[in-house]
Backbone as numpy.savetxt, mean C-alpha at the origin, in Angstrom:
# Nx Ny Nz CAx CAy CAz Cx Cy Cz
12.08 -15.48 -13.95 12.70 -14.26 -13.47 13.36 -13.54 -14.64
13.18 -12.25 -14.67 13.76 -11.44 -15.74 15.14 -10.96 -15.28
16.22 -11.49 -15.84 17.56 -11.12 -15.39 17.95 -9.68 -15.73
17.21 -9.03 -16.61 17.54 -7.67 -17.01 17.03 -6.61 -16.04
16.12 -7.01 -15.14 15.58 -6.03 -14.20 16.68 -5.58 -13.24
16.62 -4.32 -12.81 17.61 -3.87 -11.83 17.40 -4.59 -10.50
18.47 -4.70 -9.71 18.34 -5.23 -8.36 17.54 -4.23 -7.54
16.71 -4.75 -6.66 15.76 -3.90 -5.94 16.10 -3.85 -4.45
16.03 -2.64 -3.91 15.98 -2.47 -2.47 14.52 -2.15 -2.15
13.88 -3.02 -1.40 12.52 -2.77 -0.96 12.59 -2.05 0.37
12.09 -0.83 0.38 12.11 -0.02 1.60 10.76 -0.16 2.29
10.47 -1.38 2.73 9.18 -1.64 3.37 9.29 -2.85 4.27
8.69 -2.74 5.45 8.64 -3.90 6.34 7.36 -4.69 6.14
6.54 -4.29 5.19 5.27 -4.98 4.94 5.51 -6.40 4.42
5.06 -7.40 5.17 5.20 -8.77 4.68 4.39 -9.01 3.41
3.34 -8.24 3.22 2.51 -8.40 2.02 3.26 -7.90 0.78
3.95 -6.77 0.89 4.73 -6.29 -0.27 5.87 -7.25 -0.57
6.50 -7.75 0.45 7.59 -8.71 0.26 7.10 -9.95 -0.47
5.95 -10.47 -0.06 5.39 -11.66 -0.69 5.01 -11.39 -2.15
4.46 -10.22 -2.43 4.10 -9.89 -3.82 5.35 -9.86 -4.70
6.44 -9.27 -4.22 7.67 -9.25 -5.02 8.20 -10.67 -5.24
8.12 -11.50 -4.20 8.54 -12.90 -4.37 7.70 -13.59 -5.45
6.40 -13.35 -5.41 5.50 -13.97 -6.41 5.79 -13.45 -7.81
6.36 -12.25 -7.91 6.72 -11.67 -9.20 8.10 -12.17 -9.68
8.76 -13.01 -8.85 10.11 -13.50 -9.16 11.11 -12.36 -9.28
10.96 -11.36 -8.41 11.88 -10.22 -8.42 12.87 -10.37 -7.28
14.14 -10.24 -7.63 15.21 -10.32 -6.64 15.26 -9.01 -5.87
15.19 -9.08 -4.54 15.21 -7.86 -3.75 15.84 -8.13 -2.39
16.26 -7.04 -1.78 16.68 -7.09 -0.38 15.97 -5.95 0.34
15.80 -6.12 1.63 15.07 -5.13 2.42 16.05 -4.25 3.17
15.87 -2.95 3.04 16.63 -1.97 3.81 15.60 -0.98 4.35
15.58 -0.83 5.66 14.57 0.02 6.28 15.19 1.29 6.86
14.46 2.38 6.73 14.83 3.65 7.35 13.55 4.25 7.93
13.69 4.89 9.07 12.54 5.56 9.67 12.27 6.86 8.91
11.01 7.07 8.56 10.62 8.26 7.81 9.34 8.82 8.43
9.32 10.12 8.61 8.12 10.81 9.07 7.09 10.78 7.94
5.92 10.24 8.20 4.91 10.09 7.15 3.86 11.19 7.16
4.19 12.34 7.74 3.24 13.46 7.70 3.22 14.04 6.29
2.18 14.82 6.00 2.03 15.39 4.67 1.23 16.69 4.77
1.37 17.57 3.77 0.62 18.83 3.77 -0.89 18.56 3.65
-1.67 19.35 4.34 -3.13 19.15 4.38 -3.83 19.39 3.04
-3.24 20.19 2.16 -3.93 20.58 0.93 -3.88 19.51 -0.17
-3.14 18.42 0.04 -3.00 17.40 -1.01 -4.24 16.52 -1.13
-4.52 16.08 -2.35 -5.59 15.10 -2.57 -5.11 13.74 -2.06
-6.02 12.79 -1.84 -5.58 11.46 -1.39 -4.54 10.82 -2.32
-4.72 10.96 -3.63 -3.75 10.40 -4.57 -2.39 11.07 -4.39
-2.41 12.38 -4.23 -1.16 13.11 -4.04 -0.49 12.74 -2.71
-1.30 12.48 -1.68 -0.74 12.08 -0.38 0.03 10.78 -0.51
-0.57 9.78 -1.16 0.08 8.47 -1.29 1.41 8.59 -2.03
1.44 9.37 -3.11 2.67 9.56 -3.88 3.67 10.39 -3.08
3.20 11.42 -2.39 4.07 12.29 -1.59 4.82 11.48 -0.53
4.09 10.60 0.16 4.73 9.80 1.22 5.69 8.77 0.61
5.31 8.16 -0.51 6.22 7.21 -1.18 7.51 7.91 -1.58
7.40 9.12 -2.12 8.59 9.88 -2.52 9.42 10.27 -1.29
8.75 10.67 -0.23 9.43 11.05 1.00 10.24 9.86 1.55
9.65 8.68 1.49 10.35 7.46 1.93 11.59 7.22 1.07
11.45 7.44 -0.24 12.57 7.20 -1.16 13.71 8.19 -0.94
13.39 9.43 -0.61 14.42 10.45 -0.42 15.35 10.11 0.74
14.90 9.28 1.66 15.74 8.86 2.78 16.95 8.06 2.30
16.92 7.57 1.06 18.01 6.75 0.50 18.91 7.54 -0.42
18.61 8.82 -0.62 19.44 9.66 -1.51 20.91 9.59 -1.09
21.77 9.38 -2.06 23.21 9.38 -1.82 23.76 8.11 -1.21
22.91 7.12 -0.95 23.40 5.88 -0.33 23.28 4.67 -1.25
22.59 4.82 -2.38 22.36 3.69 -3.29 22.90 4.07 -4.66
23.65 3.16 -5.28 24.23 3.48 -6.58 23.64 2.64 -7.71
23.79 1.31 -7.66 23.40 0.50 -8.81 22.10 -0.27 -8.61
21.41 -0.03 -7.52 20.15 -0.72 -7.28 18.99 0.28 -7.40
17.81 -0.25 -7.61 16.60 0.58 -7.62 15.98 0.51 -6.23
15.58 1.65 -5.72 14.88 1.71 -4.43 13.39 1.78 -4.71
12.65 0.86 -4.12 11.20 0.78 -4.29 10.52 1.12 -2.97
9.71 2.18 -2.99 8.93 2.56 -1.81 7.47 2.65 -2.22
6.60 2.48 -1.24 5.16 2.56 -1.51 4.44 3.02 -0.26
3.28 3.59 -0.48 2.40 3.96 0.63 0.97 3.71 0.19
0.23 2.97 1.00 -1.15 2.63 0.68 -2.07 3.31 1.67
-3.09 3.96 1.13 -4.09 4.60 1.99 -5.49 4.16 1.57
-6.40 4.26 2.50 -7.81 4.01 2.24 -8.52 5.34 2.34
-9.45 5.59 1.44 -10.12 6.89 1.39 -11.62 6.68 1.23
-12.41 7.35 2.08 -13.87 7.32 1.95 -14.40 8.70 2.31
-15.33 9.18 1.52 -15.90 10.52 1.74 -14.82 11.60 1.78
-13.74 11.43 1.02 -12.65 12.39 1.01 -11.75 12.33 2.23
-12.04 11.42 3.15 -11.27 11.27 4.38 -10.27 10.13 4.22
-9.01 10.40 4.57 -7.98 9.37 4.49 -7.99 8.57 5.79
-8.12 7.25 5.64 -8.04 6.35 6.79 -6.67 5.69 6.75
-5.82 6.08 7.66 -4.50 5.47 7.75 -4.56 4.21 8.59
-3.48 3.93 9.28 -3.45 2.78 10.19 -4.13 3.18 11.50
-4.96 2.31 12.05 -5.66 2.66 13.29 -4.72 2.75 14.48
-5.06 3.64 15.40 -4.25 3.84 16.61 -4.45 2.72 17.63
-5.66 2.18 17.68 -5.98 1.18 18.70 -7.26 0.44 18.28
-7.75 -0.42 19.16 -8.93 -1.25 18.85 -10.16 -0.39 18.55
-10.42 0.61 19.37 -11.59 1.47 19.17 -11.52 2.19 17.82
-10.34 2.66 17.46 -10.15 3.35 16.19 -10.38 2.39 15.02
-9.88 1.17 15.13 -10.07 0.16 14.08 -11.55 -0.16 13.90
-12.25 -0.32 15.01 -13.69 -0.62 14.94 -14.43 0.54 14.28
-14.10 1.77 14.65 -14.75 2.94 14.05 -14.50 3.00 12.54
-13.27 2.69 12.11 -12.96 2.70 10.68 -13.81 1.66 9.94
-13.88 0.46 10.47 -14.63 -0.60 9.79 -16.12 -0.29 9.77
-16.63 0.34 10.80 -18.05 0.76 10.78 -18.28 1.77 9.67
-17.33 2.66 9.46 -17.46 3.66 8.39 -17.44 2.99 7.01
-16.62 1.94 6.85 -16.49 1.26 5.56 -17.65 0.31 5.28
-18.28 -0.19 6.33 -19.34 -1.20 6.22 -20.48 -0.75 5.30
-20.81 -1.61 4.33 -21.92 -1.35 3.43 -21.67 -0.26 2.41
-20.42 0.14 2.24 -20.09 1.27 1.38 -18.97 0.92 0.39
-18.68 1.87 -0.48 -17.59 1.75 -1.43 -16.50 2.72 -0.99
-15.25 2.24 -1.00 -14.13 3.13 -0.69 -13.02 2.92 -1.71
-12.06 3.83 -1.69 -10.91 3.73 -2.59 -9.69 3.30 -1.82
-8.89 2.47 -2.44 -7.57 2.13 -1.93 -6.57 2.70 -2.94
-5.69 3.53 -2.44 -4.73 4.23 -3.29 -3.33 3.86 -2.83
-2.52 3.39 -3.75 -1.12 3.12 -3.43 -0.24 4.03 -4.29
0.57 4.82 -3.60 1.57 5.63 -4.27 2.87 4.85 -4.30
3.58 4.90 -5.40 4.83 4.15 -5.56 5.92 5.09 -6.06
7.12 4.89 -5.54 8.29 5.60 -6.05 9.39 4.57 -6.30
9.92 4.58 -7.50 11.08 3.74 -7.83 12.20 4.71 -8.23
13.26 4.72 -7.45 14.41 5.56 -7.76 15.49 4.67 -8.36
15.92 5.04 -9.56 16.96 4.25 -10.23 17.87 5.20 -10.99
19.16 5.09 -10.70 20.18 5.93 -11.34 19.82 7.42 -11.20
19.37 7.78 -10.01 19.06 9.17 -9.70 17.73 9.68 -10.22
17.00 8.85 -10.95 15.72 9.27 -11.51 14.57 8.79 -10.62
13.69 9.72 -10.28 12.50 9.39 -9.48 11.34 9.05 -10.41
10.81 7.85 -10.27 9.67 7.41 -11.07 8.49 7.27 -10.12
7.54 8.20 -10.24 6.41 8.26 -9.32 5.12 7.92 -10.05
4.30 7.10 -9.41 2.99 6.77 -9.97 2.09 6.26 -8.85
0.83 6.10 -9.17 -0.12 5.56 -8.19 -1.16 4.70 -8.89
-1.89 3.97 -8.10 -2.99 3.17 -8.62 -4.16 3.33 -7.65
-5.37 3.25 -8.19 -6.58 3.39 -7.39 -7.48 2.19 -7.67
-7.96 1.57 -6.61 -8.94 0.49 -6.73 -10.16 0.86 -5.90
-11.35 0.52 -6.39 -12.57 0.73 -5.61 -12.98 -0.59 -4.99
-13.27 -0.56 -3.69 -13.62 -1.76 -2.94 -15.05 -1.61 -2.42
-15.87 -2.61 -2.72 -17.27 -2.61 -2.33 -17.47 -3.56 -1.15
-17.81 -3.00 0.01 -18.02 -3.80 1.22 -19.50 -4.12 1.39
-19.81 -5.31 1.83 -21.17 -5.61 2.29 -21.32 -5.00 3.68
-22.53 -4.97 4.21 -22.76 -4.44 5.54 -22.28 -5.47 6.57
-21.46 -5.01 7.49 -20.95 -5.85 8.58 -21.70 -5.48 9.86
-22.03 -6.49 10.67 -22.66 -6.15 11.94 -21.57 -5.89 12.99
-21.97 -5.32 14.11 -21.01 -4.93 15.15 -20.20 -6.12 15.67
-20.86 -7.27 15.79 -20.16 -8.45 16.30 -19.06 -8.90 15.34
-19.36 -8.89 14.04 -18.35 -9.26 13.04 -17.15 -8.33 13.10
-17.43 -7.03 13.19 -16.34 -6.05 13.23 -15.48 -6.25 14.47
-16.12 -6.37 15.62 -15.37 -6.54 16.88 -14.57 -7.83 16.86
-15.18 -8.92 16.40 -14.46 -10.20 16.35 -13.25 -10.13 15.42
-13.42 -9.47 14.27 -12.30 -9.34 13.33 -11.15 -8.56 13.96
-11.47 -7.41 14.53 -10.43 -6.55 15.11 -9.74 -7.27 16.27
-10.51 -7.95 17.11 -9.95 -8.67 18.25 -9.03 -9.81 17.80
-9.47 -10.55 16.80 -8.70 -11.71 16.36 -7.51 -11.34 15.47
-7.69 -10.41 14.53 -6.65 -10.13 13.54 -5.78 -8.92 13.87
-6.25 -8.07 14.79 -5.47 -6.90 15.22 -4.87 -6.15 14.02
-5.72 -5.58 13.18 -5.24 -4.98 11.93 -4.68 -3.56 12.10
-3.84 -3.39 13.11 -3.33 -2.06 13.42 -2.21 -1.60 12.47
-1.68 -2.53 11.68 -0.62 -2.17 10.74 -1.17 -2.00 9.32
-2.50 -1.90 9.20 -3.12 -1.85 7.88 -3.98 -0.61 7.71
-3.78 0.09 6.61 -4.62 1.25 6.30 -6.07 0.81 6.23
-6.96 1.59 6.83 -8.38 1.25 6.82 -8.76 0.14 7.77
-7.80 -0.37 8.52 -8.02 -1.39 9.55 -8.48 -2.75 9.02
-8.05 -3.07 7.79 -8.35 -4.42 7.31 -7.31 -4.86 6.30
-7.18 -6.18 6.20 -6.35 -6.78 5.17 -7.24 -7.56 4.23
-7.13 -7.31 2.94 -7.98 -7.99 1.96 -7.74 -9.49 1.95
-6.55 -9.91 2.38 -6.21 -11.33 2.38 -6.66 -12.02 3.67
-7.30 -11.27 4.57 -7.78 -11.82 5.84 -9.30 -12.01 5.80
-9.87 -12.35 6.96 -11.29 -12.68 7.08 -12.20 -11.64 6.44
-11.99 -10.36 6.74 -12.86 -9.32 6.20 -12.81 -9.33 4.67
-11.62 -9.42 4.13 -11.49 -9.43 2.68 -12.16 -10.62 2.03
-12.08 -11.75 2.70 -12.63 -12.98 2.13 -14.14 -13.06 2.28
-14.69 -12.49 3.36 -16.12 -12.64 3.63 -16.95 -11.38 3.41
-16.33 -10.21 3.33 -17.11 -8.98 3.31 -16.96 -8.14 2.05
-15.98 -8.42 1.22 -15.81 -7.63 0.00 -16.62 -8.25 -1.12
-17.59 -7.46 -1.60 -18.47 -7.95 -2.66 -17.75 -7.95 -4.01
-17.00 -6.88 -4.25 -16.24 -6.83 -5.50 -15.21 -5.71 -5.43
-14.29 -5.78 -6.38 -13.24 -4.77 -6.50 -13.24 -4.29 -7.95
-13.11 -3.00 -8.13 -12.88 -2.46 -9.46 -11.47 -1.92 -9.46
-10.60 -2.58 -10.21 -9.20 -2.21 -10.24 -8.34 -3.36 -9.79
-7.13 -3.05 -9.46 -6.12 -4.05 -9.13 -6.30 -4.63 -7.73
-6.36 -5.96 -7.65 -6.41 -6.64 -6.35 -5.11 -6.41 -5.59
-3.96 -6.54 -6.28 -2.68 -6.41 -5.57 -2.47 -4.99 -5.06
-3.09 -4.01 -5.72 -3.04 -2.65 -5.21 -3.68 -2.58 -3.82
-4.78 -3.29 -3.64 -5.46 -3.31 -2.34 -4.60 -4.04 -1.31
-3.86 -5.05 -1.74 -2.93 -5.75 -0.84 -1.81 -4.80 -0.41
-1.39 -3.89 -1.31 -0.37 -2.91 -0.92 0.66 -2.58 -1.98
0.54 -3.18 -3.18 1.50 -2.86 -4.25 0.86 -3.19 -5.60
0.68 -2.19 -6.46 0.09 -2.46 -7.78 1.12 -3.15 -8.69
1.18 -4.45 -8.59 2.27 -5.23 -9.18 2.41 -5.07 -10.69
1.31 -4.98 -11.40 1.39 -4.86 -12.85 2.08 -3.55 -13.23
1.69 -2.46 -12.57 2.31 -1.16 -12.86 3.78 -1.15 -12.42
4.06 -1.76 -11.28 5.45 -1.83 -10.81 6.31 -2.59 -11.82
5.82 -3.73 -12.27 6.59 -4.55 -13.20 6.84 -3.80 -14.52
5.81 -3.14 -15.04 5.97 -2.39 -16.29 7.00 -1.27 -16.12
6.99 -0.61 -14.96 7.95 0.46 -14.71 9.38 -0.11 -14.62
9.54 -1.25 -13.96 10.86 -1.88 -13.86 11.37 -2.32 -15.23
10.48 -2.83 -16.07 10.88 -3.21 -17.44 11.36 -1.98 -18.19
10.65 -0.87 -18.05 11.03 0.37 -18.73 12.40 0.85 -18.25
12.64 0.74 -16.94 13.92 1.21 -16.40 15.09 0.32 -16.81
14.83 -0.93 -17.12 15.90 -1.88 -17.42 16.41 -1.73 -18.87
15.76 -0.89 -19.65 16.16 -0.73 -21.06 17.31 0.24 -21.20
């Protein structure tokens, strides 16, 4: 553990982000606030992810003094279309059918606010899916209920283990937090 890093407030209920920070040996506590995740239509997918991460961070303005607030937003994008979290089983199945046999992008926008300074960045990974049949998709959605995951899948679950042929870019970005970039940013802030 690097004792020089600032103390972190993780503004996320994602168990995956929490686990990644634990694996990084970063001391953090969780503080949650409800934030409207809507965004302007004219933004690119990369801009959307950063916009929402920044919007989440602004909810903490004026309430945090000596800690860094870490927010993130992960989206899946294919054919220029942003796939957020599915509304229900039918929506999840439709998303996975769209991703099946294709390449898509996973984009995570990150905002770290420390001492009043907003540090915004993003990471992009390309994910190559093999073709999934209807039964595989339905079984996955029924068993894993991926309604809290952008693109209706978790890379650490069955689909990720059996259907992803390869990834170009950061694996942890696909999980939900580009850990290498986050760590480098925290090191920079601690100086």
